[in-house]
N, CA, C and O atoms as CSV, one atom per row, in Angstrom:
chain,resi,resn,atom,element,x,y,z
A,1,MET,N,N,99.667,80.393,95.003
A,1,MET,CA,C,100.368,81.908,94.774
A,1,MET,C,C,101.632,80.733,95.322
A,1,MET,O,O,101.792,80.325,96.473
A,2,LYS,N,N,102.040,80.549,94.690
A,2,LYS,CA,C,103.208,79.912,94.465
A,2,LYS,C,C,103.861,80.734,93.408
A,2,LYS,O,O,105.024,81.104,93.567
A,3,VAL,N,N,103.085,81.088,92.177
A,3,VAL,CA,C,103.758,82.365,90.638
A,3,VAL,C,C,103.630,83.235,91.752
A,3,VAL,O,O,104.769,83.691,91.853
A,4,GLU,N,N,103.078,83.645,92.474
A,4,GLU,CA,C,103.183,85.714,93.136
A,4,GLU,C,C,104.394,85.539,93.911
A,4,GLU,O,O,105.230,86.438,94.008
A,5,ALA,N,N,104.542,84.112,94.609
A,5,ALA,CA,C,105.580,84.336,95.450
A,5,ALA,C,C,107.435,84.182,94.679
A,5,ALA,O,O,108.597,84.353,95.045
A,6,ARG,N,N,106.745,83.801,93.570
A,6,ARG,CA,C,108.167,83.380,92.402
A,6,ARG,C,C,108.633,85.245,92.024
A,6,ARG,O,O,109.772,85.711,92.014
A,7,ILE,N,N,107.444,85.915,91.775
A,7,ILE,CA,C,107.156,86.993,90.925
A,7,ILE,C,C,107.930,88.277,91.917
A,7,ILE,O,O,108.751,89.082,91.477
A,8,PHE,N,N,107.416,88.211,93.373
A,8,PHE,CA,C,107.812,88.851,94.416
A,8,PHE,C,C,109.439,88.363,94.490
A,8,PHE,O,O,110.125,89.205,95.070
A,9,ASP,N,N,110.049,87.402,94.111
A,9,ASP,CA,C,111.494,87.200,94.396
A,9,ASP,C,C,112.051,87.418,93.329
A,9,ASP,O,O,113.276,87.537,93.291
A,10,ILE,N,N,111.451,87.498,92.464
A,10,ILE,CA,C,112.057,88.357,91.210
A,10,ILE,C,C,112.356,89.587,91.252
A,10,ILE,O,O,113.305,90.187,90.748
A,11,VAL,N,N,111.031,90.139,92.226
A,11,VAL,CA,C,111.180,91.825,92.260
A,11,VAL,C,C,112.524,92.162,93.490
A,11,VAL,O,O,113.341,93.079,93.411
A,12,THR,N,N,112.442,91.268,94.424
A,12,THR,CA,C,113.482,91.400,95.352
A,12,THR,C,C,115.209,91.121,94.838
A,12,THR,O,O,116.118,91.938,94.692
A,13,VAL,N,N,115.195,90.195,94.721
A,13,VAL,CA,C,116.679,89.990,93.686
A,13,VAL,C,C,116.787,91.592,92.740
A,13,VAL,O,O,117.543,92.458,93.180
A,14,PHE,N,N,116.287,91.756,91.945
A,14,PHE,CA,C,116.221,92.720,91.427
A,14,PHE,C,C,116.402,94.193,92.102
A,14,PHE,O,O,117.156,95.101,91.751
A,15,ALA,N,N,115.456,94.143,93.199
A,15,ALA,CA,C,115.679,95.676,93.842
A,15,ALA,C,C,117.004,95.536,94.510
A,15,ALA,O,O,117.721,96.535,94.467
A,16,PHE,N,N,117.653,94.033,95.376
A,16,PHE,CA,C,119.050,94.403,95.809
A,16,PHE,C,C,120.033,94.285,94.847
A,16,PHE,O,O,121.013,94.973,95.129
A,17,VAL,N,N,120.151,93.569,93.650
A,17,VAL,CA,C,121.112,94.171,92.948
A,17,VAL,C,C,120.759,95.615,92.437
A,17,VAL,O,O,121.407,96.446,93.072
A,18,VAL,N,N,120.110,96.057,91.690
A,18,VAL,CA,C,119.783,97.374,91.522
A,18,VAL,C,C,120.627,98.469,92.518
A,18,VAL,O,O,121.417,99.367,92.230
A,19,ALA,N,N,120.015,97.908,94.022
A,19,ALA,CA,C,120.898,98.900,95.040
A,19,ALA,C,C,122.731,98.722,95.073
A,19,ALA,O,O,123.731,99.354,95.415
A,20,VAL,N,N,122.462,97.834,94.663
A,20,VAL,CA,C,124.402,97.649,95.093
A,20,VAL,C,C,124.683,98.157,94.296
A,20,VAL,O,O,125.439,98.989,94.799
A,21,ILE,N,N,124.652,98.504,92.378
A,21,ILE,CA,C,124.719,98.834,91.516
A,21,ILE,C,C,124.661,100.571,91.619
A,21,ILE,O,O,125.409,101.532,91.440
A,22,TYR,N,N,123.462,100.324,91.970
A,22,TYR,CA,C,123.352,102.418,92.498
A,22,TYR,C,C,124.317,102.615,93.227
A,22,TYR,O,O,125.349,103.055,92.722
A,23,GLY,N,N,124.250,102.356,94.552
A,23,GLY,CA,C,125.282,102.557,95.416
A,23,GLY,C,C,126.964,102.776,94.636
A,23,GLY,O,O,127.480,103.892,94.587
A,24,VAL,N,N,127.551,101.714,94.157
A,24,VAL,CA,C,128.409,101.729,93.797
A,24,VAL,C,C,128.736,102.679,92.365
A,24,VAL,O,O,129.808,103.066,91.901
A,25,MET,N,N,127.400,102.853,91.925
A,25,MET,CA,C,127.580,104.188,91.067
A,25,MET,C,C,128.012,104.912,91.383
A,25,MET,O,O,129.187,105.267,91.277
A,26,THR,N,N,126.912,105.473,92.016
A,26,THR,CA,C,126.594,106.809,92.406
A,26,THR,C,C,128.039,107.345,93.338
A,26,THR,O,O,128.506,108.483,93.304
A,27,HIS,N,N,128.611,106.077,94.222
A,27,HIS,CA,C,129.793,106.357,95.088
A,27,HIS,C,C,131.332,107.006,94.000
A,27,HIS,O,O,132.001,107.957,94.404
A,28,TYR,N,N,131.537,106.546,93.140
A,28,TYR,CA,C,132.495,106.332,92.050
A,28,TYR,C,C,132.192,107.644,91.078
A,28,TYR,O,O,133.071,108.465,90.820
A,29,MET,N,N,130.913,107.730,90.603
A,29,MET,CA,C,130.377,109.305,89.569
A,29,MET,C,C,129.881,110.059,89.713
A,29,MET,O,O,129.556,110.782,88.771
A,30,SER,N,N,129.405,110.425,91.477
A,30,SER,CA,C,129.003,111.646,91.806
A,30,SER,C,C,129.862,112.227,92.295
A,30,SER,O,O,129.636,113.434,92.208
A,31,GLY,N,N,131.184,111.915,93.012
A,31,GLY,CA,C,132.194,112.953,93.375
A,31,GLY,C,C,131.646,113.524,94.779
A,31,GLY,O,O,132.363,114.347,95.348
A,32,TYR,N,N,130.208,113.081,95.490
A,32,TYR,CA,C,129.569,113.578,96.454
A,32,TYR,C,C,129.698,112.598,97.557
A,32,TYR,O,O,129.340,112.934,98.686
A,33,GLY,N,N,130.418,110.824,97.223
A,33,GLY,CA,C,129.915,109.871,97.971
A,33,GLY,C,C,128.234,108.993,97.455
A,33,GLY,O,O,127.631,109.150,96.394
A,34,VAL,N,N,127.893,108.194,98.499
A,34,VAL,CA,C,126.799,107.258,97.849
A,34,VAL,C,C,125.594,108.567,98.303
A,34,VAL,O,O,125.736,109.361,99.233
A,35,GLU,N,N,124.532,108.498,97.435
A,35,GLU,CA,C,123.519,109.110,97.304
A,35,GLU,C,C,122.707,107.913,97.906
A,35,GLU,O,O,122.440,106.796,97.462
A,36,PRO,N,N,122.372,108.643,99.246
A,36,PRO,CA,C,121.396,107.863,100.055
A,36,PRO,C,C,120.066,107.760,100.126
A,36,PRO,O,O,119.679,106.786,100.771
A,37,ILE,N,N,119.294,108.409,99.700
A,37,ILE,CA,C,117.740,108.284,99.747
A,37,ILE,C,C,117.594,107.159,98.147
A,37,ILE,O,O,116.969,106.105,98.260
A,38,GLY,N,N,117.956,107.379,97.357
A,38,GLY,CA,C,117.605,105.863,96.383
A,38,GLY,C,C,118.286,105.000,96.838
A,38,GLY,O,O,117.562,104.017,96.989
A,39,LEU,N,N,119.444,104.759,97.202
A,39,LEU,CA,C,120.019,103.356,98.209
A,39,LEU,C,C,119.039,103.073,98.816
A,39,LEU,O,O,118.380,102.195,98.260
A,40,VAL,N,N,118.513,103.554,100.025
A,40,VAL,CA,C,117.768,103.112,101.172
A,40,VAL,C,C,116.479,102.737,100.227
A,40,VAL,O,O,116.005,101.601,100.268
A,41,ALA,N,N,116.016,103.614,99.492
A,41,ALA,CA,C,114.271,103.266,99.040
A,41,ALA,C,C,114.440,102.228,97.944
A,41,ALA,O,O,113.392,101.711,97.557
A,42,LEU,N,N,115.929,101.707,97.196
A,42,LEU,CA,C,115.356,100.871,96.759
A,42,LEU,C,C,116.082,99.555,97.814
A,42,LEU,O,O,115.657,98.500,97.344
A,43,ILE,N,N,116.839,99.305,98.823
A,43,ILE,CA,C,116.452,98.091,99.875
A,43,ILE,C,C,114.975,98.371,100.328
A,43,ILE,O,O,114.271,97.367,100.437
A,44,LEU,N,N,114.523,99.328,100.549
A,44,LEU,CA,C,113.266,99.165,101.526
A,44,LEU,C,C,112.666,98.289,100.633
A,44,LEU,O,O,112.235,97.189,100.979
A,45,THR,N,N,112.613,98.765,99.390
A,45,THR,CA,C,111.837,98.224,98.053
A,45,THR,C,C,112.248,96.439,97.849
A,45,THR,O,O,111.419,95.665,97.370
A,46,GLY,N,N,113.268,96.103,98.175
A,46,GLY,CA,C,113.525,94.912,98.479
A,46,GLY,C,C,113.558,94.291,99.420
A,46,GLY,O,O,113.980,93.135,99.370
A,47,GLY,N,N,113.243,94.698,100.268
A,47,GLY,CA,C,113.124,94.253,102.115
A,47,GLY,C,C,111.593,93.527,101.484
A,47,GLY,O,O,111.403,92.321,101.326
A,48,LEU,N,N,110.442,94.834,101.141
A,48,LEU,CA,C,109.096,94.723,101.145
A,48,LEU,C,C,108.842,93.913,100.534
A,48,LEU,O,O,107.915,93.185,100.888
A,49,SER,N,N,109.655,93.619,99.140
A,49,SER,CA,C,108.916,92.247,98.370
A,49,SER,C,C,109.620,91.327,98.875
A,49,SER,O,O,109.863,90.450,98.046
A,50,LEU,N,N,110.097,91.128,99.976
A,50,LEU,CA,C,111.111,89.468,100.595
A,50,LEU,C,C,109.687,89.318,100.891
A,50,LEU,O,O,108.962,88.485,100.346
A,51,LEU,N,N,109.162,90.518,102.155
A,51,LEU,CA,C,108.141,90.194,103.322
A,51,LEU,C,C,107.119,89.628,102.046
A,51,LEU,O,O,107.001,88.431,101.781
A,52,ALA,N,N,106.372,90.792,101.278
A,52,ALA,CA,C,105.257,89.853,100.738
A,52,ALA,C,C,105.172,88.407,100.040
A,52,ALA,O,O,104.223,87.640,100.205
A,53,GLY,N,N,106.442,88.108,99.131
A,53,GLY,CA,C,106.924,87.008,99.025
A,53,GLY,C,C,106.769,85.539,99.805
A,53,GLY,O,O,106.210,84.483,99.508
A,54,SER,N,N,107.782,86.141,101.301
A,54,SER,CA,C,107.881,84.709,102.225
A,54,SER,C,C,106.149,84.767,102.782
A,54,SER,O,O,105.667,83.741,103.263
A,55,TYR,N,N,105.386,85.912,102.678
A,55,TYR,CA,C,103.739,85.310,103.125
A,55,TYR,C,C,103.214,84.760,102.384
A,55,TYR,O,O,102.350,83.968,102.763
A,56,LEU,N,N,103.515,84.935,100.851
A,56,LEU,CA,C,102.839,83.992,100.141
A,56,LEU,C,C,103.154,82.481,99.999
A,56,LEU,O,O,102.324,81.599,99.780
A,57,ARG,N,N,104.938,82.279,100.215
A,57,ARG,CA,C,105.177,81.591,100.140
A,57,ARG,C,C,104.443,80.350,101.800
A,57,ARG,O,O,103.704,79.366,101.770
A,58,PHE,N,N,104.973,80.913,102.727
A,58,PHE,CA,C,103.953,80.375,103.470
A,58,PHE,C,C,102.868,80.135,103.755
A,58,PHE,O,O,102.555,79.280,104.583
A,59,VAL,N,N,101.991,80.926,103.050
A,59,VAL,CA,C,100.266,80.226,102.731
A,59,VAL,C,C,100.760,79.566,101.708
A,59,VAL,O,O,99.895,78.690,101.692
A,60,SER,N,N,101.397,79.311,100.919
A,60,SER,CA,C,101.099,78.137,99.771
A,60,SER,C,C,101.508,76.968,100.384
A,60,SER,O,O,100.971,75.986,99.871
A,61,ARG,N,N,102.196,76.733,101.214
A,61,ARG,CA,C,103.017,75.398,101.837
A,61,ARG,C,C,101.234,74.774,102.342
A,61,ARG,O,O,100.865,73.608,102.207
A,62,ARG,N,N,100.290,76.039,102.977
A,62,ARG,CA,C,99.150,75.329,104.026
A,62,ARG,C,C,97.876,75.351,103.478
A,62,ARG,O,O,96.869,75.069,104.127
A,63,ILE,N,N,97.877,75.689,102.255
A,63,ILE,CA,C,96.569,75.437,101.163
A,63,ILE,C,C,97.150,73.963,100.044
A,63,ILE,O,O,98.166,73.322,99.774
A,64,GLU,N,N,95.719,74.046,99.711
A,64,GLU,CA,C,95.832,73.097,98.520
A,64,GLU,C,C,96.231,73.670,97.221
A,64,GLU,O,O,95.897,74.853,97.291
A,65,PRO,N,N,96.712,73.473,96.199
A,65,PRO,CA,C,97.462,73.896,94.997
A,65,PRO,C,C,96.052,74.445,94.147
A,65,PRO,O,O,95.082,73.732,93.889
A,66,ARG,N,N,96.196,75.822,93.807
A,66,ARG,CA,C,95.090,76.190,93.363
A,66,ARG,C,C,95.483,75.754,91.383
A,66,ARG,O,O,96.443,75.252,90.799
A,67,PRO,N,N,94.246,76.250,90.992
A,67,PRO,CA,C,94.518,75.562,89.387
A,67,PRO,C,C,95.308,76.974,88.399
A,67,PRO,O,O,95.049,77.200,87.217
A,68,GLU,N,N,95.916,77.468,88.932
A,68,GLU,CA,C,97.060,78.426,88.880
A,68,GLU,C,C,98.095,78.168,88.847
A,68,GLU,O,O,98.898,78.659,88.053
A,69,ASP,N,N,98.450,77.009,90.026
A,69,ASP,CA,C,99.590,76.601,90.755
A,69,ASP,C,C,99.922,75.054,89.859
A,69,ASP,O,O,100.996,74.453,89.891
A,70,ARG,N,N,99.073,74.768,89.328
A,70,ARG,CA,C,98.950,73.417,88.824
A,70,ARG,C,C,99.136,73.280,87.283
A,70,ARG,O,O,98.224,73.777,86.622
A,71,GLU,N,N,100.239,72.645,86.534
A,71,GLU,CA,C,100.502,72.538,85.504
A,71,GLU,C,C,99.714,72.004,84.204
A,71,GLU,O,O,99.705,72.458,83.059
A,72,ASP,N,N,99.132,71.017,84.696
A,72,ASP,CA,C,97.869,69.828,84.227
A,72,ASP,C,C,96.412,70.959,84.370
A,72,ASP,O,O,95.402,70.535,83.809
A,73,ALA,N,N,96.294,72.293,85.059
A,73,ALA,CA,C,94.200,72.393,85.346
A,73,ALA,C,C,93.776,72.941,83.869
A,73,ALA,O,O,94.483,73.266,82.915
A,74,GLU,N,N,92.549,72.927,84.011
A,74,GLU,CA,C,92.205,73.599,82.416
A,74,GLU,C,C,91.284,75.000,83.144
A,74,GLU,O,O,90.936,75.333,84.277
A,75,VAL,N,N,91.209,75.306,82.351
A,75,VAL,CA,C,90.362,76.478,83.014
A,75,VAL,C,C,89.054,76.361,83.785
A,75,VAL,O,O,88.787,77.204,84.641
A,76,SER,N,N,88.144,75.252,83.494
A,76,SER,CA,C,86.912,75.218,83.750
A,76,SER,C,C,87.448,74.665,85.648
A,76,SER,O,O,86.710,74.880,86.609
A,77,ASP,N,N,88.730,74.020,85.757
A,77,ASP,CA,C,88.645,73.878,87.340
A,77,ASP,C,C,89.157,75.568,87.770
A,77,ASP,O,O,90.115,75.628,88.542
A,78,GLY,N,N,88.714,76.539,87.424
A,78,GLY,CA,C,89.030,77.747,87.840
A,78,GLY,C,C,87.370,78.332,88.196
A,78,GLY,O,O,87.054,79.151,89.058
A,79,ALA,N,N,86.462,77.597,87.206
A,79,ALA,CA,C,85.396,77.697,87.596
A,79,ALA,C,C,84.322,78.187,88.783
A,79,ALA,O,O,84.237,76.986,89.037
A,80,GLY,N,N,83.681,78.634,89.470
A,80,GLY,CA,C,83.372,78.580,90.323
A,80,GLY,C,C,82.735,79.680,91.265
A,80,GLY,O,O,82.642,80.745,90.656
A,81,GLU,N,N,82.368,79.734,92.288
A,81,GLU,CA,C,82.120,80.758,93.317
A,81,GLU,C,C,83.238,81.236,94.079
A,81,GLU,O,O,83.571,80.702,95.137
A,82,LEU,N,N,84.022,82.546,93.416
A,82,LEU,CA,C,85.333,82.994,94.668
A,82,LEU,C,C,85.299,83.506,96.072
A,82,LEU,O,O,86.278,83.331,96.797
A,83,GLY,N,N,84.181,84.157,96.520
A,83,GLY,CA,C,83.423,84.670,97.574
A,83,GLY,C,C,82.182,85.734,97.813
A,83,GLY,O,O,81.230,86.279,97.255
A,84,PHE,N,N,82.752,85.645,98.796
A,84,PHE,CA,C,81.342,87.047,98.370
A,84,PHE,C,C,82.043,88.230,99.235
A,84,PHE,O,O,82.706,88.452,100.249
A,85,PHE,N,N,81.471,88.783,98.196
A,85,PHE,CA,C,81.903,90.185,98.082
A,85,PHE,C,C,80.679,91.701,97.911
A,85,PHE,O,O,80.218,91.954,96.798
A,86,SER,N,N,80.324,92.503,99.058
A,86,SER,CA,C,79.427,93.119,99.197
A,86,SER,C,C,78.843,94.184,97.960
A,86,SER,O,O,79.408,95.210,97.582
A,87,PRO,N,N,77.805,93.736,97.554
A,87,PRO,CA,C,76.500,94.391,96.730
A,87,PRO,C,C,77.359,96.040,96.749
A,87,PRO,O,O,77.993,96.573,95.838
A,88,GLY,N,N,77.122,96.459,97.925
A,88,GLY,CA,C,77.018,97.998,98.340
A,88,GLY,C,C,77.194,98.422,99.435
A,88,GLY,O,O,76.363,98.246,100.325
A,89,SER,N,N,78.519,99.195,99.647
A,89,SER,CA,C,79.081,99.605,100.964
A,89,SER,C,C,80.093,100.799,100.824
A,89,SER,O,O,81.065,101.081,100.122
A,90,TYR,N,N,79.202,101.485,102.087
A,90,TYR,CA,C,79.792,102.757,101.918
A,90,TYR,C,C,80.838,102.841,103.147
A,90,TYR,O,O,81.062,103.905,103.724
A,91,TRP,N,N,81.344,101.841,103.429
A,91,TRP,CA,C,82.412,101.532,104.636
A,91,TRP,C,C,83.739,102.075,103.574
A,91,TRP,O,O,84.507,102.807,104.198
A,92,PRO,N,N,83.951,101.963,102.819
A,92,PRO,CA,C,85.028,102.089,102.154
A,92,PRO,C,C,85.281,103.779,101.923
A,92,PRO,O,O,86.285,104.377,102.310
A,93,VAL,N,N,83.973,104.471,101.106
A,93,VAL,CA,C,84.051,105.552,101.270
A,93,VAL,C,C,85.025,106.793,102.470
A,93,VAL,O,O,85.847,107.709,102.496
A,94,GLY,N,N,83.996,105.780,103.440
A,94,GLY,CA,C,84.781,106.395,104.886
A,94,GLY,C,C,86.219,106.313,105.221
A,94,GLY,O,O,86.701,107.229,105.888
A,95,MET,N,N,86.821,105.514,104.912
A,95,MET,CA,C,87.908,104.691,104.497
A,95,MET,C,C,88.977,105.850,103.870
A,95,MET,O,O,90.054,106.345,104.200
A,96,ALA,N,N,88.191,105.948,102.971
A,96,ALA,CA,C,89.154,107.147,101.663
A,96,ALA,C,C,88.998,108.326,102.454
A,96,ALA,O,O,90.135,108.752,102.654
A,97,ALA,N,N,87.997,109.204,103.106
A,97,ALA,CA,C,88.091,109.920,103.361
A,97,ALA,C,C,88.860,110.203,104.583
A,97,ALA,O,O,89.135,111.387,104.777
A,98,SER,N,N,89.086,109.712,105.069
A,98,SER,CA,C,89.491,109.310,106.750
A,98,SER,C,C,91.291,109.430,106.264
A,98,SER,O,O,92.178,110.167,106.693
A,99,ALA,N,N,91.303,108.520,105.361
A,99,ALA,CA,C,92.873,108.835,105.188
A,99,ALA,C,C,93.296,109.961,104.040
A,99,ALA,O,O,94.516,110.122,104.059
A,100,ALA,N,N,92.669,110.735,103.106
A,100,ALA,CA,C,92.618,112.274,102.566
A,100,ALA,C,C,92.644,112.858,103.202
A,100,ALA,O,O,93.326,113.849,102.944
A,101,LEU,N,N,92.045,112.822,104.412
A,101,LEU,CA,C,92.039,113.883,105.452
A,101,LEU,C,C,93.160,113.401,106.769
A,101,LEU,O,O,93.044,114.050,107.808
A,102,GLY,N,N,93.753,112.779,106.750
A,102,GLY,CA,C,94.956,112.206,107.330
A,102,GLY,C,C,96.260,112.351,106.349
A,102,GLY,O,O,97.349,112.009,106.810
A,103,GLY,N,N,96.184,112.832,105.056
A,103,GLY,CA,C,97.238,113.412,104.478
A,103,GLY,C,C,96.980,114.661,104.670
A,103,GLY,O,O,98.034,115.185,105.031
A,104,VAL,N,N,96.085,115.480,104.621
A,104,VAL,CA,C,96.118,117.071,104.660
A,104,VAL,C,C,96.345,117.176,106.074
A,104,VAL,O,O,97.258,117.988,106.219
A,105,ALA,N,N,95.854,116.637,107.467
A,105,ALA,CA,C,97.086,116.901,108.563
A,105,ALA,C,C,97.890,116.736,108.457
A,105,ALA,O,O,98.607,117.483,109.123
A,106,LEU,N,N,98.792,115.474,107.420
A,106,LEU,CA,C,99.944,115.551,107.724
A,106,LEU,C,C,100.769,116.393,106.701
A,106,LEU,O,O,101.989,116.476,106.842
A,107,ALA,N,N,100.150,116.993,105.712
A,107,ALA,CA,C,100.257,117.791,104.538
A,107,ALA,C,C,100.698,119.602,105.561
A,107,ALA,O,O,101.689,120.264,105.251
A,108,PHE,N,N,99.857,119.974,106.538
A,108,PHE,CA,C,99.690,120.923,107.459
A,108,PHE,C,C,100.292,121.235,108.421
A,108,PHE,O,O,100.710,122.372,108.643
A,109,MET,N,N,100.477,119.873,109.425
A,109,MET,CA,C,101.055,119.048,110.390
A,109,MET,C,C,100.137,119.448,111.302
A,109,MET,O,O,100.556,119.749,112.420
A,110,GLU,N,N,99.096,119.512,111.096
A,110,GLU,CA,C,98.241,119.535,112.865
A,110,GLU,C,C,97.732,118.314,113.135
A,110,GLU,O,O,97.058,117.490,112.517
A,111,ILE,N,N,98.316,118.413,114.431
A,111,ILE,CA,C,98.293,116.827,114.975
A,111,ILE,C,C,96.507,116.354,115.448
A,111,ILE,O,O,95.945,115.264,115.337
A,112,TRP,N,N,96.008,117.634,115.970
A,112,TRP,CA,C,94.760,117.613,116.276
A,112,TRP,C,C,93.882,116.782,115.281
A,112,TRP,O,O,93.313,115.717,115.518
A,113,LEU,N,N,93.898,117.611,113.934
A,113,LEU,CA,C,93.363,117.048,112.771
A,113,LEU,C,C,93.957,114.969,112.248
A,113,LEU,O,O,93.269,114.082,111.743
A,114,LEU,N,N,95.143,114.958,112.599
A,114,LEU,CA,C,95.720,113.625,112.455
A,114,LEU,C,C,94.865,112.547,113.196
A,114,LEU,O,O,94.244,111.580,112.757
A,115,ILE,N,N,95.028,113.007,114.404
A,115,ILE,CA,C,94.514,112.425,116.152
A,115,ILE,C,C,93.009,111.885,115.279
A,115,ILE,O,O,92.889,110.682,115.049
A,116,THR,N,N,91.759,113.003,114.771
A,116,THR,CA,C,90.879,112.690,114.393
A,116,THR,C,C,90.633,111.722,113.198
A,116,THR,O,O,89.778,110.853,113.026
A,117,ALA,N,N,91.786,112.214,112.342
A,117,ALA,CA,C,91.585,110.980,111.323
A,117,ALA,C,C,91.796,109.501,111.194
A,117,ALA,O,O,91.230,108.670,110.483
A,118,ILE,N,N,92.829,109.390,112.134
A,118,ILE,CA,C,93.077,107.763,112.917
A,118,ILE,C,C,92.100,107.531,113.798
A,118,ILE,O,O,92.134,106.402,114.289
A,119,VAL,N,N,91.161,108.298,114.189
A,119,VAL,CA,C,89.913,108.201,115.109
A,119,VAL,C,C,88.959,107.371,113.996
A,119,VAL,O,O,88.814,106.156,113.864
A,120,VAL,N,N,88.505,108.225,113.423
A,120,VAL,CA,C,87.684,107.781,112.104
A,120,VAL,C,C,87.809,107.193,111.296
A,120,VAL,O,O,86.875,106.492,110.907
A,121,LEU,N,N,89.267,107.203,110.534
A,121,LEU,CA,C,89.758,105.602,110.161
A,121,LEU,C,C,89.428,104.207,110.583
A,121,LEU,O,O,89.093,103.227,109.917
A,122,LEU,N,N,89.653,104.412,112.151
A,122,LEU,CA,C,89.806,102.961,112.807
A,122,LEU,C,C,88.406,102.513,112.741
A,122,LEU,O,O,88.056,101.372,112.443
A,123,ILE,N,N,87.444,103.733,113.114
A,123,ILE,CA,C,85.982,103.419,113.038
A,123,ILE,C,C,85.521,102.912,112.138
A,123,ILE,O,O,84.753,101.966,112.316
A,124,ALA,N,N,85.844,103.389,110.788
A,124,ALA,CA,C,85.721,103.414,109.393
A,124,ALA,C,C,86.188,101.560,109.082
A,124,ALA,O,O,85.418,100.733,108.592
A,125,ILE,N,N,87.396,101.334,109.458
A,125,ILE,CA,C,87.652,99.771,109.573
A,125,ILE,C,C,87.177,98.666,110.246
A,125,ILE,O,O,87.193,97.557,109.712
A,126,GLY,N,N,86.558,98.930,111.884
A,126,GLY,CA,C,85.665,97.900,112.335
A,126,GLY,C,C,84.058,98.113,111.441
A,126,GLY,O,O,83.322,97.281,110.912
A,127,GLY,N,N,83.963,99.547,111.569
A,127,GLY,CA,C,82.468,99.197,110.009
A,127,GLY,C,C,83.117,97.880,108.867
A,127,GLY,O,O,82.546,96.798,109.005
A,128,LEU,N,N,83.780,97.911,108.231
A,128,LEU,CA,C,83.981,97.678,107.128
A,128,LEU,C,C,84.240,96.185,107.325
A,128,LEU,O,O,83.976,95.397,106.416
A,129,VAL,N,N,84.931,95.634,108.899
A,129,VAL,CA,C,85.049,94.356,109.277
A,129,VAL,C,C,84.075,93.472,109.559
A,129,VAL,O,O,83.962,92.288,109.240
A,130,PHE,N,N,82.981,94.592,110.563
A,130,PHE,CA,C,82.035,93.881,110.713
A,130,PHE,C,C,80.761,94.094,110.535
A,130,PHE,O,O,79.861,93.868,111.344
A,131,GLU,N,N,80.635,94.728,108.993
A,131,GLU,CA,C,79.709,95.083,108.558
A,131,GLU,C,C,78.578,93.805,108.148
A,131,GLU,O,O,77.506,94.260,107.750
A,132,TYR,N,N,78.644,92.501,108.180
A,132,TYR,CA,C,78.015,91.574,108.129
A,132,TYR,C,C,78.084,90.880,109.223
A,132,TYR,O,O,77.191,90.033,109.224
A,133,HIS,N,N,78.662,90.849,110.059
A,133,HIS,CA,C,78.502,90.131,111.749
A,133,HIS,C,C,77.254,89.881,112.240
A,133,HIS,O,O,76.560,90.897,112.269
A,134,THR,N,N,76.782,89.002,112.590
A,134,THR,CA,C,75.053,88.769,113.192
A,134,THR,C,C,75.634,88.778,114.351
A,134,THR,O,O,74.970,89.486,115.108
A,135,GLY,N,N,77.128,88.062,115.194
A,135,GLY,CA,C,76.725,87.289,116.544
A,135,GLY,C,C,76.526,85.804,116.311
A,135,GLY,O,O,76.051,85.231,115.331
A,136,PRO,N,N,76.901,85.421,117.208
A,136,PRO,CA,C,77.834,83.980,117.829
A,136,PRO,C,C,75.743,83.431,117.920
A,136,PRO,O,O,75.607,82.225,117.715
A,137,ASP,N,N,74.522,84.116,118.156
A,137,ASP,CA,C,73.389,83.598,117.972
A,137,ASP,C,C,72.771,83.120,116.811
A,137,ASP,O,O,72.092,82.096,116.744
A,138,HIS,N,N,73.049,83.951,115.832
A,138,HIS,CA,C,72.159,84.069,114.425
A,138,HIS,C,C,72.875,82.660,114.128
A,138,HIS,O,O,72.646,82.060,113.079
């Protein structure tokens, strides 16, 4: 995960450098001062990238190096089972539908519809998380 952390570090530095350049350039070239929307968007992009990169760096210290992180790794080192993936689950469809319903609710500013969408989304997330949970007895 060190490779992914480095990628996010590069994006973080890029976003913050571009935010400074953008703020200075819009201040001197527009005549109206600093354009706030773009500057805030670039700062938030850098902050989110910093958050994701920090998480990946934190996790990479606590797990064994993957084949992608080692210089001496062979292609065969990455072979094998990667995990369990559900062969057919309808919960993601419910999550997408409830997220779309939430978008429509926000577009038309219907609070009752937004609350309904959030409740349905939470139910769909719970269904997805506990789809294969059999309980402590099994």
